[in-house]
KOLMI-110616 format. One line per 4 residues: for each residue y, z, x of N, C-alpha, C. Coordinates in steps of 0.1 Angstrom, whole numbers. Atoms other than C-alpha are relative to their C-alpha. Example, Ala and Ser with C-alpha at 12.3 -4.5 7.8 and 13.67 -1.06 7.14 Angstrom:
2
-12 0 9 -45 78 123 12 0 9 | -11 0 -9 -11 71 137 11 8 -8 $
END
This chain:
558
-14 0 4 1 2 1 12 0 8 | -11 3 -9 35 -8 12 7 12 -4 | -6 -11 6 59 18 13 17 -3 -6 | -10 4 12 80 3 -18 9 12 -3 $
-10 -10 7 110 22 -32 -6 3 -13 | 2 -5 13 99 40 -63 11 0 -10 | -15 -1 12 124 33 -94 -5 9 -9 | 2 -6 13 128 51 -125 1 -8 -9 $
4 10 12 120 37 -156 14 -4 -5 | -12 4 -1 145 13 -168 1 -1 -18 | -2 -1 12 158 11 -204 -9 -12 -12 | 8 10 6 141 -6 -233 9 -8 -6 $
-8 9 4 172 -26 -244 11 1 12 | -12 -4 -9 202 -30 -223 13 11 -5 | -10 -14 3 218 6 -228 13 -3 13 | -8 -2 -11 250 10 -204 -3 14 6 $
8 -16 -7 236 50 -201 -9 6 -11 | 8 -5 12 210 68 -218 8 13 -8 | -3 -10 7 219 87 -246 -7 -1 -12 | 8 5 11 194 94 -267 -1 13 -13 $
5 -9 8 180 112 -299 -9 3 -4 | 12 -1 0 152 133 -303 -4 6 -12 | 4 -4 10 140 140 -334 -16 2 -5 | 15 2 1 105 145 -351 -3 -2 -17 $
7 6 13 88 130 -382 -10 12 -6 | 10 -10 1 72 157 -404 -16 -7 0 | 13 6 -1 43 131 -406 -4 -10 10 | 4 8 -15 43 116 -374 3 9 13 $
-4 -8 -15 45 126 -338 19 0 5 | -1 6 -12 72 113 -325 14 1 -2 | -14 0 -1 104 116 -310 9 -15 3 | -3 14 6 129 91 -322 16 -1 2 $
-14 3 -3 164 77 -310 1 -9 4 | -6 10 -5 184 55 -295 -10 -9 9 | 9 6 -7 166 26 -283 2 1 17 | -4 -3 -16 160 31 -244 0 15 4 $
-1 -14 0 160 70 -248 -11 2 11 | 9 -5 -17 129 69 -226 0 -6 6 | 2 12 -11 137 44 -202 8 4 12 | -5 3 -9 151 45 -171 7 12 5 $
-5 -16 -2 161 81 -163 9 5 9 | -5 -1 -13 169 91 -131 15 -8 9 | -7 12 -4 185 57 -118 16 -1 -6 | -16 -2 6 212 59 -147 10 12 -2 $
-7 -14 3 220 95 -151 7 2 -10 | -7 1 14 228 96 -185 -7 11 -7 | 3 -13 0 222 124 -206 -8 -1 -12 | 6 -2 10 199 137 -235 4 8 -11 $
-5 -9 13 210 150 -270 -5 0 -12 | 7 3 15 200 155 -309 16 0 -8 | -8 -4 11 232 147 -325 -2 -9 -11 | 5 7 6 220 121 -345 -14 -1 -7 $
10 2 2 190 112 -366 -4 -15 -2 | 1 13 6 173 80 -374 -18 0 -5 | 7 1 6 145 75 -398 -11 -14 5 | 8 11 -3 113 54 -385 -18 -2 -2 $
8 0 3 82 44 -393 -13 7 11 | 12 -11 -10 47 69 -379 -10 -9 7 | 8 6 -3 22 57 -359 -13 5 -3 | 11 -1 6 -15 54 -366 -5 14 7 $
9 -12 -7 -35 88 -365 -9 -2 1 | 10 3 -5 -60 92 -346 -10 11 -5 | 10 -9 6 -94 112 -351 -2 15 2 | -3 -15 0 -83 146 -338 -1 5 -11 $
-4 -8 13 -85 170 -367 -3 15 2 | 0 -15 -2 -85 208 -372 -11 6 1 | 16 -5 -2 -126 209 -373 -4 -5 11 | 8 4 -12 -129 193 -339 1 13 8 $
0 -16 -6 -137 222 -312 12 -5 11 | -18 -2 -5 -104 209 -291 12 2 -6 | -16 -5 4 -79 221 -314 -3 18 1 | -2 -14 -3 -71 258 -315 11 9 -12 $
-6 -8 8 -63 282 -343 13 5 3 | -14 -7 -5 -35 300 -324 14 -13 4 | -14 13 -3 -15 264 -317 0 -3 -14 | -3 6 14 -20 253 -354 8 12 -5 $
-9 -13 5 -6 289 -364 12 1 6 | -11 0 -7 18 286 -339 9 -8 -4 | -8 9 11 33 254 -354 4 2 -10 | -5 0 13 31 264 -385 13 9 -4 $
-12 -6 1 64 288 -378 7 -5 -4 | -15 6 4 96 282 -387 6 -8 13 | -8 2 -5 113 260 -367 14 -3 3 | -10 4 3 144 245 -358 7 -10 11 $
-5 13 -7 170 219 -344 8 7 9 | -10 -5 -4 194 242 -330 1 1 17 | 1 4 -19 181 235 -290 8 -11 4 | -7 11 -4 197 202 -293 14 0 5 $
-10 3 -6 229 195 -272 4 -15 -6 | -7 11 6 252 170 -291 8 -8 17 | -4 8 -14 259 141 -267 17 0 3 | -17 -1 0 299 148 -271 2 14 12 $
-3 -13 -9 296 181 -249 -2 0 11 | 0 -2 -14 302 183 -214 -11 4 7 | 11 -5 -9 273 187 -189 1 11 10 | -3 -9 -13 294 207 -161 6 12 -8 $
-4 -15 7 309 236 -183 -5 11 6 | 8 -10 -5 283 255 -176 -14 -4 3 | 12 1 -5 253 254 -157 -9 10 9 | 8 -14 -1 225 278 -144 -14 -8 6 $
15 0 -3 188 279 -127 -5 11 2 | 8 -13 -1 162 302 -126 -8 3 12 | 3 -2 -15 144 316 -92 -17 -1 -3 | 5 4 5 112 303 -109 -5 -13 -7 $
4 11 9 95 270 -124 -8 7 -11 | 10 -4 13 69 292 -144 -2 14 3 | 2 -9 2 64 324 -156 -10 7 -6 | 13 -5 10 32 348 -167 7 10 -10 $
-4 -11 8 38 369 -195 -1 16 6 | -1 -12 -10 49 402 -182 9 3 11 | -9 -2 -11 69 395 -158 16 -6 -2 | -11 -4 4 109 391 -154 6 -15 7 $
-5 15 -2 128 356 -148 17 3 3 | -14 0 -2 162 359 -131 5 -11 -3 | -5 11 1 190 334 -140 12 3 6 | -11 1 -7 220 325 -120 8 -12 -6 $
-6 10 11 248 307 -144 13 0 11 | -13 6 -3 281 292 -134 10 -2 -9 | -5 1 13 305 294 -166 16 -5 2 | -15 -2 2 340 279 -172 7 3 -10 $
-5 -5 11 341 297 -203 -4 14 -1 | 0 -15 0 348 332 -211 -15 10 -1 | 15 -9 2 313 345 -225 -9 -13 -3 | 12 11 2 277 329 -233 -9 8 -4 $
13 -6 1 244 336 -244 -13 -9 5 | 10 9 -6 208 324 -236 -8 1 -8 | 16 -4 15 184 315 -262 -14 -9 4 | 13 3 -8 149 308 -252 -9 -9 -14 $
3 6 6 131 280 -271 -11 -5 4 | 14 6 -4 94 271 -270 3 -16 -7 | 4 12 3 88 236 -273 -9 -6 -6 | 9 4 9 64 219 -301 2 -7 -8 $
-3 11 15 62 202 -335 8 9 -3 | -6 -6 6 72 231 -355 8 -8 -14 | -2 8 15 70 209 -388 13 -9 1 | -11 12 4 90 183 -372 15 2 6 $
-10 -7 -8 119 207 -358 -1 0 15 | 2 4 -11 107 202 -325 -1 13 11 | -4 -11 -4 115 238 -314 1 12 -2 | 1 -9 9 111 272 -322 10 18 11 $
-15 -9 -10 139 302 -310 -7 14 0 | 6 -9 0 117 331 -296 9 12 7 | -6 -10 -3 142 351 -279 16 -2 4 | -16 3 -2 184 354 -274 2 10 9 $
-7 -7 -5 203 374 -251 12 6 -7 | -11 -4 9 234 393 -262 9 -7 13 | -11 4 -6 267 379 -250 0 2 14 | -1 0 -17 272 374 -211 13 -3 6 $
-20 3 -8 308 373 -192 -7 -10 6 | 0 15 -9 311 339 -178 7 -2 14 | -6 -2 -8 323 337 -143 -1 -17 6 | 0 12 -9 329 304 -119 -10 7 11 $
5 -3 -12 304 310 -92 8 -7 16 | -4 10 -7 311 297 -57 -4 -12 4 | 8 15 -2 305 263 -42 -13 2 8 | 15 4 -8 267 255 -29 1 0 12 $
0 3 -13 260 259 3 -9 -15 6 | 5 11 0 251 225 23 -9 0 15 | 1 -2 -12 227 228 54 -6 -13 6 | 0 13 -4 234 199 71 -12 -6 9 $
13 3 -14 202 201 97 -8 -11 -11 | 6 9 7 183 185 62 6 -3 -9 | -10 3 12 210 179 39 -5 7 -12 | 1 -12 13 199 209 14 6 7 -4 $
-7 -7 5 220 217 -10 -9 12 -9 | 5 -15 7 213 255 -24 14 8 -6 | -9 -11 8 233 279 -45 -3 15 -3 | 5 -14 -3 214 308 -36 10 10 1 $
-14 -10 -2 248 324 -24 8 4 -15 | -7 -1 12 253 325 -62 -4 16 -6 | 3 -18 4 253 363 -81 -7 -2 -10 | 11 1 14 223 372 -104 10 1 -15 $
-5 1 14 238 366 -139 -6 11 -8 | 5 -10 10 212 380 -162 -16 -3 4 | 14 -1 1 173 387 -165 -9 -3 -14 | 8 0 10 148 375 -188 -15 4 2 $
15 -5 0 118 395 -195 -8 -6 -13 | 12 11 6 89 372 -204 -10 13 -11 | 10 -11 4 74 401 -231 -6 -10 -11 | 10 6 11 49 389 -260 5 -10 -11 $
-7 10 11 71 369 -282 0 -15 7 | 2 12 -8 68 341 -251 -14 -3 -1 | 15 8 -1 39 320 -263 -3 -11 11 | 1 11 -12 27 303 -232 3 -14 -5 $
-1 12 5 42 267 -235 12 -3 11 | -10 6 -5 71 245 -224 13 9 -1 | -10 -4 8 104 262 -229 16 -3 8 | -6 6 -3 139 250 -229 9 14 0 $
-12 -11 1 167 281 -222 11 -3 1 | -12 9 6 197 268 -238 12 14 7 | -14 -5 -2 231 281 -222 11 -4 -7 | -10 5 12 253 283 -251 16 7 3 $
-16 -6 2 292 290 -246 10 -4 -8 | -6 3 13 301 273 -277 3 -15 1 | 1 16 5 308 238 -290 0 -8 12 | 0 9 -13 317 222 -254 -6 9 14 $
10 -10 -12 294 244 -229 -13 3 -4 | 15 -1 3 259 242 -233 -8 -8 11 | 6 4 -3 234 232 -212 -18 6 2 | 15 -5 -1 194 240 -201 -6 4 12 $
8 0 -12 171 254 -177 -13 3 -6 | 15 5 4 134 244 -177 -11 16 10 | 12 -8 -4 105 270 -177 -10 -1 -9 | 13 -2 3 70 272 -180 -6 16 -2 $
2 -11 4 56 301 -196 -19 1 2 | 17 6 -3 16 301 -182 -7 15 -1 | 9 -7 5 -13 322 -192 -10 0 10 | 14 -1 -12 -38 332 -159 -11 -1 -6 $
8 -4 3 -60 342 -182 -7 -12 -9 | 0 11 13 -61 311 -203 -14 -5 5 | 13 10 -3 -96 291 -209 -1 -13 -14 | -2 6 13 -77 266 -232 -8 -16 5 $
6 10 0 -98 232 -234 12 -12 12 | -10 9 -9 -65 213 -219 11 9 6 | -9 -6 -7 -39 219 -193 10 -12 2 | -6 14 1 -10 198 -195 12 8 14 $
-9 -1 -11 11 202 -161 13 -5 2 | -17 8 -2 49 197 -157 1 -4 16 | -2 5 -5 63 180 -133 14 6 16 | -8 -4 -5 84 201 -113 5 -3 18 $
3 3 -15 77 191 -75 14 -16 -5 | -13 14 7 93 154 -96 13 1 0 | -16 -3 9 123 167 -111 9 4 11 | -7 -7 -11 132 188 -79 5 -12 11 $
-3 10 -11 130 155 -58 8 -9 -3 | -11 10 4 149 133 -77 14 10 -3 | -9 -6 2 176 158 -82 13 3 5 | -13 3 -10 210 153 -68 10 5 -4 $
-10 -11 1 230 183 -80 3 0 16 | -3 0 -14 253 185 -49 0 -10 10 | 0 11 -6 247 151 -39 -12 -3 9 | 17 3 -9 214 153 -21 -13 1 -9 $
17 -1 7 177 143 -31 -6 -7 9 | 10 8 -7 147 127 -16 6 -13 2 | -6 15 0 165 96 -23 12 -8 2 | -18 0 1 203 100 -23 6 7 9 $
-8 -5 -7 226 111 0 15 0 1 | -15 4 -2 266 115 10 1 0 17 | -4 -1 -20 278 112 46 -7 -10 8 | 7 5 -10 266 103 78 -14 0 -1 $
16 -4 0 227 95 85 -2 17 14 | 8 -8 -5 209 126 99 -12 -7 8 | 13 4 -10 181 121 125 -4 -13 5 | 1 11 -2 177 87 120 10 -10 -6 $
-8 8 8 195 56 107 -6 -10 -11 | 2 7 7 173 40 85 6 -2 -12 | -8 -2 13 183 20 54 -10 4 -13 | 5 -2 9 151 26 36 -15 10 6 $
-10 -8 11 144 58 28 14 2 9 | -12 0 -6 180 61 33 3 14 8 | 4 -11 -11 188 81 62 4 16 -1 | -10 -13 1 215 106 47 -8 7 -9 $
9 -7 6 186 116 22 0 16 3 | 3 -11 0 178 152 19 -16 -1 9 | 15 -5 -6 148 164 38 -8 12 -5 | 3 -15 12 144 198 19 12 1 -12 $
-7 -6 13 153 204 -15 1 14 -7 | -2 -12 5 162 235 -34 -3 4 -14 | 1 -4 14 151 250 -66 9 9 -2 | -4 -10 -3 177 273 -61 13 -6 -6 $
-10 9 -2 201 249 -75 -1 -8 -20 | 3 9 13 207 234 -117 -5 -17 2 | 2 14 4 193 198 -126 15 -4 -5 | -15 8 0 222 173 -123 2 -10 -15 $
2 10 14 209 150 -156 -3 9 -13 | 5 -3 16 203 155 -194 5 16 0 | -4 -13 6 220 189 -195 -6 8 6 | 11 -10 -8 198 203 -170 -13 3 -9 $
14 6 3 165 192 -186 -10 -7 8 | 5 14 -3 160 165 -162 -6 -9 -5 | 6 14 10 136 138 -175 -9 11 -10 | 12 -12 4 113 172 -191 2 -9 -17 $
4 4 14 125 154 -228 -7 -17 0 | 6 16 0 115 119 -218 -13 -2 6 | 12 5 -6 89 118 -195 -13 14 -5 | 13 -10 3 68 150 -208 -1 5 -13 $
-6 -4 18 82 161 -244 -9 -6 -11 | 9 8 12 63 133 -265 -12 6 2 | 15 -3 -1 31 142 -250 -2 20 -7 | 1 -18 4 35 181 -257 2 1 -13 $
-2 2 16 49 171 -292 -11 -5 -7 | 15 3 9 17 153 -301 -12 8 4 | 6 -8 -5 -4 177 -281 0 13 -13 | -2 -11 9 11 206 -304 0 -5 -17 $
4 1 12 12 185 -337 -12 -1 -1 | 14 2 5 -23 182 -335 -10 11 1 | 4 -9 0 -29 216 -329 -10 7 12 | 9 2 -10 -51 207 -296 3 19 6 $
4 -12 -2 -65 239 -279 9 -2 15 | -6 0 -10 -40 238 -252 11 10 7 | -12 -9 -6 -17 256 -223 6 -6 7 | -9 6 -7 6 250 -197 1 1 10 $
-3 -2 -15 13 249 -160 7 -5 6 | -9 11 -9 36 234 -134 -8 -6 11 | 10 6 -14 22 219 -102 3 6 14 | -1 -12 -12 37 246 -81 -11 9 -4 $
14 -10 2 14 272 -103 -12 -7 3 | 10 3 -10 -13 251 -93 -1 -1 13 | 0 -1 -13 -4 249 -60 -2 12 5 | -2 -15 -3 2 288 -60 -21 5 -3 $
13 -5 5 -32 293 -81 -8 -13 1 | 9 15 0 -57 263 -71 -13 4 -6 | 15 0 12 -88 278 -92 2 -2 -9 | -4 3 12 -69 278 -121 -9 -9 -11 $
3 15 6 -84 245 -131 -18 4 -5 | 15 1 2 -124 260 -134 4 7 -16 | -2 -5 20 -110 276 -169 5 -10 -9 | -9 11 8 -99 241 -183 -14 -11 -1 $
9 11 -4 -121 209 -191 13 -11 3 | -7 14 -2 -91 184 -188 13 7 4 | -18 -2 -4 -58 184 -167 8 -13 -4 | -6 10 3 -32 163 -183 11 -3 12 $
-11 1 -13 -8 147 -153 9 -10 -11 | -8 4 9 23 137 -172 8 -12 7 | -7 12 -3 44 105 -165 6 -1 12 | -7 1 -18 58 95 -126 -5 12 6 $
4 -12 -6 40 126 -115 -5 -6 17 | 8 10 -13 43 110 -78 2 13 12 | -3 -9 -15 49 144 -54 -12 12 -2 | 8 -11 4 20 166 -49 0 6 19 $
3 -8 -11 11 192 -25 -19 0 10 | 15 2 -4 -21 191 -2 -14 14 -6 | 7 -6 7 -32 223 -22 -3 -5 -12 | 2 4 15 -26 206 -56 -15 -11 -1 $
13 9 1 -49 177 -44 -14 6 2 | 14 -5 -4 -76 199 -32 -5 6 -12 | 1 -9 15 -76 222 -64 -5 -10 -12 | 13 8 11 -85 190 -85 -10 -7 4 $
15 1 -8 -109 180 -62 -7 6 3 | 9 -9 -3 -126 207 -57 -7 7 -19 | 5 1 15 -127 211 -99 -6 -9 -3 | 8 11 3 -137 179 -105 -14 -2 5 $
15 -1 -5 -167 182 -81 -11 15 -4 | 7 -13 4 -175 217 -93 -5 2 -13 | -2 -2 15 -168 220 -128 -1 -18 -7 | 3 8 6 -168 185 -139 13 -4 -8 $
-17 2 2 -128 186 -146 4 -14 -5 | -5 12 3 -115 155 -165 14 2 4 | -16 -1 -8 -80 143 -150 5 -13 -10 | -9 11 6 -56 119 -172 10 1 6 $
-10 1 -9 -31 105 -150 6 -10 -14 | -11 7 12 -1 93 -181 9 -5 6 | -15 5 -7 19 73 -158 -6 -6 14 | 2 9 -11 22 51 -128 3 10 12 $
-5 -6 -15 30 61 -87 -7 17 -2 | 3 -7 0 13 91 -92 -7 6 14 | 6 0 -15 1 110 -60 4 -6 12 | -2 11 -12 24 86 -38 6 10 11 $
-4 -9 -13 45 114 -21 -3 9 2 | 4 -12 -6 35 142 1 12 7 3 | -9 -8 -2 52 173 -2 -6 11 4 | 7 -15 -1 49 209 6 14 11 -2 $
-8 -7 6 66 241 -5 2 12 12 | -3 -8 -8 85 267 15 9 13 -7 | -10 -10 10 102 303 3 17 -4 4 | -14 -1 -6 142 308 0 0 14 0 $
-3 -15 -1 161 340 1 -2 5 -14 | 1 -4 14 153 341 -36 -14 1 -4 | 14 -2 3 118 339 -39 -11 -8 9 | 12 8 -8 85 319 -30 3 -14 -3 $
1 16 5 80 280 -30 13 -4 -10 | -13 5 9 118 277 -41 6 -12 9 | -2 12 -7 120 247 -16 -10 -9 3 | 9 9 1 103 218 -14 2 -12 9 $
-2 5 -14 100 197 20 -6 -12 -2 | 2 15 -2 97 157 20 6 -9 11 | -9 6 -6 108 145 52 3 -17 0 | 0 17 4 94 108 42 0 -6 14 $
3 6 -10 88 102 78 -10 7 11 | 10 -10 -9 60 119 100 7 7 9 | -5 -6 -16 76 120 132 12 9 -1 | -8 -14 4 107 141 118 -7 12 -3 $
2 -15 6 87 166 101 -2 10 13 | 2 -7 -13 87 196 125 -14 5 0 | 17 -2 -2 50 201 119 -8 -11 5 | 7 12 -7 41 166 137 -3 7 8 $
9 -13 -10 16 177 161 0 13 1 | 2 -12 1 17 211 153 -6 7 -15 | 9 -6 10 -7 232 130 -9 -13 -8 | 8 8 8 -27 213 100 9 -14 -5 $
-7 13 4 -20 176 99 2 -2 -11 | 0 0 16 -26 175 60 15 8 -4 | -11 -4 5 9 193 56 10 -8 7 | -13 8 -7 29 170 77 2 -14 -14 $
-4 7 7 49 150 54 6 -18 5 | -9 13 -4 55 115 59 2 -11 -11 | -5 10 13 65 83 35 -7 4 -12 | 9 1 15 36 82 13 -13 8 6 $
9 -12 -2 2 106 11 -9 -11 11 | 5 6 -11 -13 73 31 8 -4 13 | -7 -1 -16 11 81 64 -8 6 10 | 4 -9 -10 -4 94 92 7 12 6 $
17 -7 0 -16 123 100 -10 2 -15 | 9 -3 11 -27 128 66 -10 -10 -3 | 5 15 5 -37 91 57 -13 5 -12 | 9 -4 10 -55 105 23 4 -10 -9 $
-1 11 13 -56 74 -3 0 8 -12 | 1 -2 18 -44 83 -41 -17 -6 -4 | 5 8 4 -67 59 -44 -18 6 -2 | 15 -7 3 -104 81 -45 2 9 -10 $
0 -10 11 -89 103 -70 9 -7 -13 | -3 11 11 -67 77 -94 -9 -11 -3 | 6 11 3 -86 49 -91 8 -14 4 | -13 8 -3 -54 27 -83 8 2 4 $
-14 -4 -8 -23 27 -65 10 -7 -4 | -15 7 5 15 22 -68 3 -12 9 | -4 15 -7 24 -13 -60 9 -9 -4 | -13 4 -1 58 -18 -71 6 4 -9 $
-9 -4 8 82 -19 -99 7 -12 -9 | -7 10 3 96 -40 -127 17 2 -2 | -13 -3 3 134 -45 -128 4 5 -11 | -2 -6 11 152 -23 -152 5 -12 -10 $
-3 10 12 154 -44 -187 -11 -9 -2 | 11 7 -2 121 -61 -178 -14 5 -4 | 11 -4 10 91 -56 -203 -10 -8 1 | 13 7 2 57 -68 -201 -11 3 -11 $
12 -6 7 26 -66 -224 -11 7 7 | 13 -7 -4 -5 -45 -219 -12 -10 -5 | 12 11 2 -37 -72 -216 -10 12 1 | 17 -6 -5 -69 -56 -225 -6 -8 1 $
12 7 -8 -96 -64 -202 -13 8 -6 | 13 -5 4 -124 -39 -218 2 6 -11 | -7 -3 13 -121 -41 -255 -11 9 -7 | 11 -11 4 -155 -21 -259 2 16 6 $
-1 -11 -4 -143 9 -240 4 6 -11 | -1 -7 9 -143 42 -263 19 6 -1 | -17 0 -2 -103 41 -251 7 -6 -15 | -6 12 11 -97 14 -277 -7 1 -13 $
6 1 12 -117 27 -307 10 3 -10 | -16 0 11 -96 21 -341 11 -11 3 | -11 9 -2 -74 -2 -326 0 -16 -2 | 5 16 6 -88 -37 -335 0 -9 10 $
-5 6 -12 -78 -45 -299 -10 -10 6 | 7 7 -7 -97 -75 -286 0 -5 16 | 1 1 -15 -106 -93 -251 15 -5 3 | -17 13 -2 -68 -106 -240 10 4 -7 $
-13 -6 9 -50 -89 -267 8 12 6 | -13 -2 -7 -17 -76 -262 8 14 -5 | -6 -8 9 3 -46 -269 16 -3 4 | -11 2 1 39 -56 -269 9 8 8 $
-10 -6 2 65 -43 -247 -6 15 9 | 8 -11 -5 40 -15 -231 5 4 10 | 0 -6 -14 47 -17 -194 12 -1 6 | -14 0 -7 81 -13 -175 -4 13 13 $
0 -9 -12 90 5 -144 -10 -3 11 | 8 0 -9 69 16 -117 -16 -5 -8 | 12 3 4 32 1 -122 -12 3 12 | 8 -2 -7 -2 10 -106 -10 -13 2 $
11 14 0 -28 -20 -95 -13 4 8 | 9 -4 -8 -59 -18 -83 -6 -12 8 | 3 4 -14 -67 -28 -47 -14 1 7 | 15 -4 -4 -102 -33 -37 -2 1 13 $
3 -9 -14 -111 -12 -7 -11 7 -1 | 15 -10 1 -139 11 3 5 13 -10 | -1 -15 8 -119 39 -14 2 0 -15 | 2 2 13 -122 21 -47 -15 5 -8 $
11 -8 8 -146 37 -71 -10 -12 -3 | 9 8 8 -177 17 -76 -2 -4 -15 | 2 1 17 -180 24 -113 13 -3 -6 | -7 0 9 -147 16 -120 3 -12 -10 $
3 14 10 -140 -2 -154 16 2 0 | -12 3 2 -108 -18 -156 4 -1 -17 | -5 0 15 -94 -10 -192 10 -11 -5 | -9 11 6 -63 -34 -194 3 -6 16 $
2 5 -14 -59 -60 -163 19 -7 -6 | -14 8 9 -16 -72 -177 10 -3 13 | -6 7 -11 -2 -98 -154 17 2 -7 | -13 -2 -2 35 -95 -143 8 -12 5 $
-9 11 -2 58 -123 -137 4 1 17 | -5 0 -19 69 -124 -96 12 7 -5 | -14 -3 5 102 -125 -110 4 11 -9 | -7 -13 9 103 -96 -129 1 14 9 $
-4 -9 -7 105 -73 -100 -3 4 12 | 2 -2 -16 97 -58 -66 -14 5 -2 | 14 -1 -1 58 -60 -64 -10 -2 9 | 10 5 -11 27 -61 -39 -11 -7 -7 $
13 10 7 2 -88 -44 3 -11 -10 | -5 11 6 8 -121 -58 -10 -11 -6 | 10 10 0 -16 -146 -74 4 -9 -12 | -5 7 7 -8 -176 -90 17 2 -6 $
-17 -1 4 35 -166 -93 -7 15 -8 | 4 -11 7 17 -129 -109 -5 10 8 | 6 -11 -5 9 -94 -100 -3 4 -13 | 6 -2 9 -6 -72 -122 2 15 -3 $
-2 -18 0 -5 -34 -138 -17 3 -6 | 13 -8 9 -39 -17 -145 -4 11 -2 | 2 -12 4 -51 7 -164 -17 0 1 | 12 -1 -6 -84 23 -151 -7 11 -4 $
11 -7 4 -116 44 -162 -10 1 12 | 18 2 -5 -146 57 -139 -3 14 2 | 2 -15 0 -162 89 -136 -8 1 15 | 4 -5 -13 -176 111 -103 -15 7 -2 $
17 -5 3 -212 124 -97 -2 11 -8 | 2 -6 11 -204 154 -112 3 -5 -19 | -2 6 11 -196 134 -143 12 -1 -7 | -10 -1 3 -162 143 -144 6 -13 0 $
-7 16 3 -139 113 -158 12 4 6 | -12 -2 -7 -109 102 -144 8 -16 -7 | -2 10 12 -86 80 -165 17 -1 6 | -9 2 -4 -53 62 -153 9 -11 -8 $
-2 8 2 -28 47 -172 8 -13 3 | -5 14 -9 -14 23 -147 15 -4 -3 | -14 10 6 24 21 -164 7 16 0 | -10 -12 -2 52 47 -159 11 5 -13 $
-5 -5 13 63 47 -195 -8 2 -12 | 13 -3 11 32 55 -212 7 10 -10 | -5 -11 5 48 88 -223 9 -5 -10 | -12 8 4 77 70 -232 0 -8 -14 $
5 11 11 59 45 -254 -6 7 -9 | 0 -6 13 53 73 -280 8 1 -8 | -12 2 5 85 71 -292 -2 -10 -6 | -3 12 9 88 47 -322 13 -4 2 $
-14 8 -4 115 22 -316 4 -9 -13 | -8 4 12 137 2 -342 -7 -9 -6 | 6 15 4 114 -34 -345 -12 6 1 | 16 -1 1 79 -27 -356 -8 -11 9 $
8 11 -3 66 -61 -346 2 -1 18 | 2 0 -14 74 -56 -310 1 21 6 | 3 -22 -4 69 -13 -307 -15 0 5 | 17 -5 -3 39 -3 -285 -2 14 -7 $
4 -12 6 41 31 -303 -9 2 -5 | 12 -7 10 15 32 -328 -14 -5 9 | 13 4 -11 -14 14 -305 2 10 13 | 0 -10 -8 -4 37 -274 -2 10 -2 $
3 -14 3 -2 68 -295 -19 0 -4 | 20 2 3 -41 55 -310 -4 4 12 | 4 1 -14 -51 52 -274 4 15 2 | -5 -11 -7 -37 83 -263 -10 11 -6 $
9 -10 11 -54 103 -293 -15 1 2 | 18 1 -3 -88 88 -283 -4 6 15 | -1 -3 -12 -82 97 -247 -4 17 -2 | 1 -12 2 -75 131 -255 -12 4 -8 $
16 -7 10 -108 138 -280 -8 -3 8 | 14 2 -12 -127 123 -251 3 9 12 | 2 -9 -14 -118 147 -224 -1 13 -3 | 6 -15 3 -119 180 -244 -10 1 -4 $
15 0 1 -156 171 -249 -8 7 9 | 9 0 -15 -164 178 -213 1 -10 8 | -2 11 -8 -172 157 -184 -5 -13 -7 | 0 8 6 -165 125 -196 -14 -13 4 $
11 6 -6 -195 109 -177 -11 1 -6 | 14 0 5 -221 124 -198 -1 -5 -14 | 0 2 16 -206 112 -232 6 -17 2 | -7 14 -2 -183 77 -220 -6 -7 13 $
-3 6 -11 -199 62 -192 4 -14 1 | -9 8 -1 -179 37 -178 -4 -14 -2 | 5 15 -2 -185 -5 -177 8 -1 15 | -2 4 -13 -182 -12 -141 7 -19 -5 $
-4 13 1 -159 -47 -141 11 -6 6 | -13 6 -9 -139 -50 -112 -1 -14 6 | -1 15 -8 -157 -82 -98 -1 -9 -12 | -6 9 9 -151 -100 -132 12 -3 -4 $
-12 0 4 -116 -94 -134 6 -14 7 | -5 10 -3 -97 -127 -133 14 0 1 | 7 3 -14 -82 -136 -109 -7 4 7 | 11 -8 -9 -111 -122 -86 10 3 10 $
-7 -6 -11 -94 -97 -63 16 7 -6 | -7 -2 6 -64 -97 -87 2 15 -2 $
END
């Protein structure tokens, strides 16, 4: 794989900036908003809000039911509780009047989360919303603070040796006790300073004792890697070069990023509402037996996957630690853990964690050049952060764990259909799709592609093999003027199943769009429901053996 630039998702239509509305229909799953709400998030730097509503048709409901063993009475009961739309922030609100961060990305019941807030308004309160279905309202208020005094915190520091922005010099604003009201799940902590001062802090509440069927893994490492608060991320920088003078990766990028700072996009929610929330809403609406962690949680507690049947990796899950990869591999081998990668470019970037003065694992390291990393030639080579996981000295291809690999991106505004290559597969049950049938506008942004090598699983089932005109983007591998995006499935000797959708807008495709004839939502939702039903019943290889077909893909080798 070449070291191509990974791109964020483009807008479905030509939207100047991303301003979306997220609502839920009582009979359907889904997030609804201005077309383009789920596309091209970080590159556009737009905002997510809930200032208006639109009624659209719902998607096909799959085979999941309350009588299925993959559902949970507790999750069903939780989502039957009264919800609210008060979590939403109108698009007219300034995103910088109040901002904050927490000293952890995840917290267990009984712990305390410290918040650091800078505010241009005199007072504010914090409201904790658990994100889910809740009769279409999308969230439930579980806790709120008293009125807090707002202060403007001092400027954040910049470590110019690695271009790391940190706000660890801020004063502690308040602490949130994670009491019994905090049901495990994904949370938005809303900082509410009045009509013109609102923002979010992300938090995952996880249960170390959970044995839920599914575990949804939030992508904190990805979100922080793209966070340009203060001017620096792994992909952007300001001012002169440091260490080298390369144009790719940009020479003034950060080599270390800090979680001790707010997120600079979508009112502090990063891309949670577009790249993660649609699947969360689907799982909660169906009452699935689900629990939640972050990628940092898994890095810190690598044996937790032994307690679950399926790990759900969310859209564009590109940044992985060594501990994370080992945790997944060990659970697959020992316990038959099924893994679904609902996106492209998963496991491309190699990162590691370090402590900050505010807590453990609050700094993320990715030099993107092995020779710059201070660990080069010292210690464990699997901790040295090159441009990708394939970079030496780690040289560990993601193909062995995913089945395909990142192969480029479509330019913003370009969409192609997904083309079915194995219609007999269980993932397409109930869709009516036949060989060569297409799902319109299903593929955009980053794509994965099967490249035959010694690392490619021998029983690889290419579920969809979708042609992309070479002119549509920057892509590896061209056959007759086309590259390809591949959706794949394979199993391991332990019978553990692996699915990679190969498309970086899969979760966004769950959101209905205004024109039904060209909308991928209904079919993508049905396929997703089939996948969730399958992986919830134990090792997939014992239930749905793959149909190896790589050698029959036309053109051969593509």
